[in-house]
N, C-alpha and C positions, 0 to 999 in steps of 0.2 A: 623741571629740570631739578634742580636745586631741591625740591621737597620729595622728589621720587629716590635719589642717592641719599636723601636726611635718611628717609625711610628704612632704606634698604640697608643703611649703616649702624643705624641704633639699634641691633642688636647685638646680645655680648658677645658672641662666636664673632670673630675673624673672615668673613664670609667667602675672604680668597685666600685664608689660613696666615699664616706667619712669617713661611720661610720665603725667601725672593724667588722669583722669575728665574729659570734655570737658565736662560738667554741672557738677560742682562747679568747673571753672576758669574757668568762661563766669559763674557766679556769684559766685563769690569774689574775683573781680575788679572785679566793680562793689563792692565794700564796701572800709573803711577800716581796713586792719590792727591786729589786738588778741591778744587771746584766742581761743584753739582747740581744740579739744576734737575728736579723730578714734576713736571706739572702731571695733574692729574690722578695724584700718589697715593688715593684713597687712606687705607687705612696704617700707610705706611711701612709696609714688611719691605720694600726693595730699601726705601731712605733709609731706614733703620738697619739692614744688611751691610749698603754703603758706608754708615757713618762708623758701623764697627770694626770694620777697616781702613776707616782713618780719612774720609771723605769731610769735605764742609760741606753737609747737604743741607738745599733751598729746597722745598717743595709748596707746593699749592693745589688748594681744589675747591669747587663750589661749596662741600658739603662741612658744615661745624660738627656733625658728628663724627664723620672722618677724620679729623683734625683729630677730634678728642680721643679716638682711638688709636693714632699715631702717636700722639704724645705718653698715651699710657703706655703703647708698644717700645719706645725711646726710654720711657722711666726705668722699666723692668730690665732693659739690657745695659742702663747706667750709658745713657748717650745723648746727645745734645743735635735736637735740629730745629733749624730754622723752618716752620710753616705758615703760610699767609690763605686763609681764606677770601674768598672773591674773583674777580672777573681778571683774565690776564692782564689786561690793556692798564687797568687801575694798577699793577703793584710796584712796590720799586725795585724795579730790576734795571742796569744798568748794562750797557753796550760792551761784550768783552768780558763777561765777568766771567765767562763760565769752561773747563776744563771736558767736560762733558755733561750730557743733557738725558738724561733717561726718559723715553715714551713709550712706557708698557701699558698696553693696551690702551691708549689715551686716545679716544675715538672725540672727535671737539664736531661742532654742527657743523654742516657743508658749509654753513655762511660765514662760516669763521676758523674753520679750519688750514685753505690755501691762508689767507694772513699770519694764522698762527706760526705755520711753517718757517713761513719766511721770515719772522723776526726771532723765532728761536737762532736762523743762521746769524740774526747781530748779536747774539746772547753768548755767543760763543769767544771764546779765544782763538785768535789764529794756532793752528792745529789741535784744537779741540774736536771732539767726536761726537755724534751723535748715535744712540744707540737703538733702535727702536723694534718693537714686535707687537702686532697689530693682527687683527682678526683679516683674512682677505676677502672676496665676495663671497669667495664659494663655499663660507662658512655657514650660508644659508642653507646648502644641503644639511651639512651636520647636523646643525641644530636643531634641523627639522626632524632628523630620526633623533637625535638622543639632545633633548632639552637642556641637560645640564651642563653640553660643552661650552653653552654661553654664546654671548657675543650679542652685538645690537643687532633688531631684526626687521633694520633699512637697509637696503644695498647699498644707499647713497651714504652713510654713515661708515660704511667699510670700506676697505682700502685694495687698490693692484697696484702692480710693478709700477705700471705705467707714472700714476699719480703719484706715487715717491718718488720716482725720479726727477719728475718734473718740477713738484713744492720743492725739493730739496737738492735742484741743478747747482746751487752755489754751491755743493759738498763734492771732493772728489769719493766714489762710491767705493768702498771695500768690499761691499757684501751686498749683494737683492736681490731676494729668495723667495718663492712661495712653497711653503715646505706643510707636509703632511705632520703634525705632533701629536704625542701623548697626553695632552696636560692632568693636572693632577695637584690642583690649587685652590683649597677649599670645597665649597660647596658647589660654585656656580661655572665653577673649569675646571669641568671632568671628563674626559672622554677625549676622542680622535676629533681632532679638528685642525683646519685651514688658516696657517698664519703668515704673515711677510714678515720677514725680517732681515734688518736692515742696519748696515753701520759705515756714516758719511764721515768725511775727516774734513774739516774746513782750511782753506789752503795757509799755511803759516807766510 
């Protein structure tokens, strides 16, 4: 998997673009800046947007190539990021350290996903939020008609509303919907797609 993402991110172009995900942007803009964690952040488009708007951003990804491009984008934007490369379990992250966690198309391996989602709750401060957008299981239908729509090709890696409700059951749900959206994010998220959108808040 690391080899796959290193190869994909090795091109000069930003494969998902340099602009933030629209749902993430709209939700983050409603919040007072604080400490933000961006798991599976890739080339940094969302982390850099947040840092430009006053957030103290920590990001991580498997891919060294992703980090390289994220740091280049941050330098161009004149912002600072803390960006780790490695497995989540090995990162130096402390409980109750973050005001927000952005999970934008963060599709973890099924064997790890539930554990990671529970651990993310522990990393949130009381009153902190999770902002999540990810492909739903219906995305297989959309991507079969339009490969540029993107998303994992295995159903077990995709999301359902029930899955999110269960794995983030410690949070108060402010939004949990399955939506058809028109994506325009670089070359690999283009066209009609089916996504799960979730806003969850850790009880104060």
